[in-house]
N, C-alpha and C positions, 0 to 999 in steps of 0.2 A: 944619679940624683942625689944630693944631700939630704940626710934626714934630719930634720929640724925638731929635734926632742926636747921638750922642756925640762927645766931643772928643778926640783923640787925644791921650796923653801922650808927647811926643817927636816926633821926624821920621816922617813917612809912610813906609811901606816902599816901596822901588823896585821897579819892574816887573822880573821876572827875566829872565836871558837866555834861558831857554826859551821865553818868549813870542814867537814869530816867526809872522807871518801875512802871507803873499803877497798884495799888492792886485794884483789882475788883471781887468781888465775885458774879459773874452773875449767871443766871439759868443753863447754860451750865457746869459752874466750879461747882455748886452745884451738878449737876446731876452725874458728874464723881465722885466727892467725896461720893456721897451714893452709887453709883453701886460699886465702889472699895471696899468700907466698907462692903456691903451686901454679896459680893462674896468672901471676904477674900482676896484681891489681894494687891500686892504692885506696886508702880510707882517709877521710878528713880526720877521723877519730885520732888517727897517727900523726898526720901531718901538722894538724893544727894544735897538738898536744892536749886533746881535749880531757878534762877532769873525769869525765862520765864514762871514759873507754870502759873499765871494768864492769860497772853496772849494766851499760847496754850490750857488751859482748858476752856478759855472762846472761843476758837475757836473749842472747841469739839476734841480735839486730846490730846493724852497721851502716854508715852512709859512705858511698862509694865517690871517690874522686875521679872523675874523667878527665880527659886531655892531658894526661901526665902528671908529674908532680912539681913543674917548674912554673912559676907563674910570672906574667909580663908586667905585673904591677908590684908596688912596693908599698904596702898599706903599714902604717907604723905600730898597728896593734897585733899584726898576723905573723905566725911562726912558719908559714909555708914559704919554701925557698922562692927567691925572685933570680930570673936569669933569662937565658935564651933556652926556649923550649925546644924540645927533640921533634921529629916530625910526627904528623898524627898517626896513631895506630888505629888502623882500620878494623881490626879484628877485636879491638877493646869492646865494642858493644855485646858481641857475642860471649866473651868470657865474663863480662859482668853478669849477663843473663844466666850463664851457667853457675855462677855462684849463688844468684839469686834463688834458683831452682833447688840447688844442692842444700842450702840453709832452710827451704821450704818457707820462705818469707810470706806474710801476709800483706805486709806494706815495704816497699823499698824506698830509700831516699837517694836520689842522684844528685850530685854538685860538680863542681869543677873548678879548677884554677881559671884565672883570665887570660884568654889567648886572642890579645888585640891585634896580633898580625896576621890574624886569619879574616878572611873578608866577611864571613857570617859569625866570626867570633867563637865557633865550636859548637853552633846550634844543631847543626845536622848530627853530629855525634849523639847528642843528647836525644834528638828524635829517633836515632837509630837503634839506641839503647832500650828506648821506651818500646819500641815495636818488638825489639828482640824478646823482652820480658814477656809482653802480652802473648808472643808466639808459644815461649816455652812454659810461661806459669800465668794462664789467663786471670786467674782469681786473684792475683796479685794486685794491690792498689799501689800507685806511683805518686812520689813527690818530687818534684826539682826544685832545688836551690839555686839558681841561676847567678851570672855575672849581668851587667847592665848592657853587653852587647854593644857598648858606645851609641846606645840610642838608635840602632839600626832596626827599623820597622820590619824589614824583611827576615831577619834573624828571629825577632820574636814570633813572627807567623810561621816560621819553619816549627819552632817550638810547640806552638798552641795546636798545629795540626795534628801533632802527636796524641793530644788529649791527656795529659798528666790530670790526675784527681786534685793535684794540689801545685800551684806555681807559687814558689817563695823568691822573693828577692830582698836581703837584709839592708835595710836603711844605714843599721850599725850606731849612728850618733845623730846629733841634734846639728842643726843648719849653723850655727856660730862656729864649731869647731870642726865640721865635717871637713873642710879642704886641708885643715892641718893634719888631721888622722888619715885622710883617704886623699891624698893630693892628686891622684889620677881618676879620681870619681868626681860626680856631680851631684849635689843633693837633689835639684829640680829633675835631673835626668832619671834619678831613681824613681821618684814620686810618678814621674810621667811613665815609666815603664809598666809600673805597678796599675796605675789608671787605665792604660791603654789595655791591659791584659784583662782586668776586671770589667772593661766595658766589652770586651768579647765573650765575656760569659764565665771566665776562668775563675775558679775559687783561689784567692790571692791571699799570701800571708808574708808577714815581713818580722824582722828581730831588731831587738836594740840591745846595746850594751851600755851598762851604766859604770859610772866610776872612772870616766875619762876628762873629767872637769866640767861636766855639764851641771845646769842646777834642775832640780825636781820639777819647777815650772816649765822648763824648757823640755823635760821628758815628756810632760803631759800635753805639751803644744805639739810636738813630734806626733805623739799617738794621734792627736787630732788631725793632723795632716795626712796620716797614713788611713784613717777611717774615711776620711773625706775622698780619698782616692780610691774607695771600695775595697780596702783590705778588710778580711773576715777574721784573720788568725793572726795573733801576735804573741811572739816570744821576748821576754825580757830578762836578762840574766847579768850578773857582776863580771865586768872585766878583770881578767887577771893577766899579769905582765908576763910574756912568755920567756922573756931574756933581759939582762940589764941593758940590753941595746935598744929594747922597744920602749914605746909610750909607758910612763910609770902610771901606777893606780893612784889616783888623785885623792880616792876616798872609798871606804867601802859602805855599801848601803845595808840596812838591818834587814831581816827578815819581815818585820812590820812594814817596812817602806816597800817591799816586793808585794805584799798583800794590798797595799794602798794603789798601787799601780794595777793590780789586778782589778780591785773593785771599780777603778776609774774606767779601765777599759771595758768591762761589761757594761757600765753605764753609759759609754759612748757608743755601744751597739756592736763590739766585736763579738762574735759568736763563742770564740774561745781563747783565753788568754793563760799562756803558760809563763808564770812570773815568780822566780825564785833565784837565791845568789848561784846556784850551778846551774840553773837552765842554759840551753844551747838552742840553736835553732832546729834540730832534729830530735831534741829531747821529748820522748813521749809522742812522737809523731803520728803512730798510727792510732792514737786516742782521739785525735784531731779531724780525723776524715769521717763522712757522712756518705750513706748511699746515693744521696741526691748530688753529689760532687761531680767536677766536670764530665769525668768518663764515666757515665751512667751505669746503674747496676744492670740495665736491661742490655747495654752495650757489653758489658762484662759477660753476662749470661750467654749472649750470641756469640761472643769470642770464645768462650769456655766451651760451647756445643761443638765450635768448628774443631778446636783443638783436640777434643776428645774424638771427633770423627777422624780427623787426620791420624790420631794415635791408632784408631783401630784399623784402618787402611794400612798402617806400617805392620801391624801385628797379624794381619791375615796372611 
């Protein structure tokens, strides 16, 4: 598939002064790197070249990438490798759960590459990973950042049946340029997925990148579409070009503009809006969950008691 990347007229915009990231490989950062290598796991932090990797890993948080590291789609903003994926790794859910338990996470975020060649798009592996974490660390809340599963209702049902606290599907951009930057996706399909999940009682979340060529008015209109679809948590961040072969940054938004998006989003009724230049989907994710979310506190307490009972049986 050819990549129709626009050519900027004039000089490229320079990275603004407010983009400051502290590069620091502390003990927690090194622990996560060691653990993911030992367990042969992937993180979206590394694969997507996230600018927050040092902050998050040094705070002992990471977003696990399921279904391998090769994606069947080629979005023009994404640094993840595109190609023919390897066969499913059926042991991956248990290894991810082992990492979550070893890190002692209070909140785990799971995402994946697109696996369009699979009948369920990989939904079963998501569900199996959620179940494994519930078994090994019942007190941990879980957020999933999912692909669109080609709109397959059965795949979404498989995932919802595992009851993640938060179901995230990123809309990424506005309708006018959606098919240009996400040629294998569909704006209406993504909105429908969020609407379907929300109608089933799931707490839904979505994310937008700005700087791809959209207008501020288009961003606000897309925020309105997400809210109308029942989305209650929103993240908005600045797009950064991974390589020269990817979609260029058309402009950088100022911190004041991100503050404006946050204010507008809260006025629209989003219960939480994370908006800032370096914000990414799972940035401060733990702070966005509430005890009343999909997999209720009562259910977690019941599962926790069951887990403690099983542990006691093992130690007898």
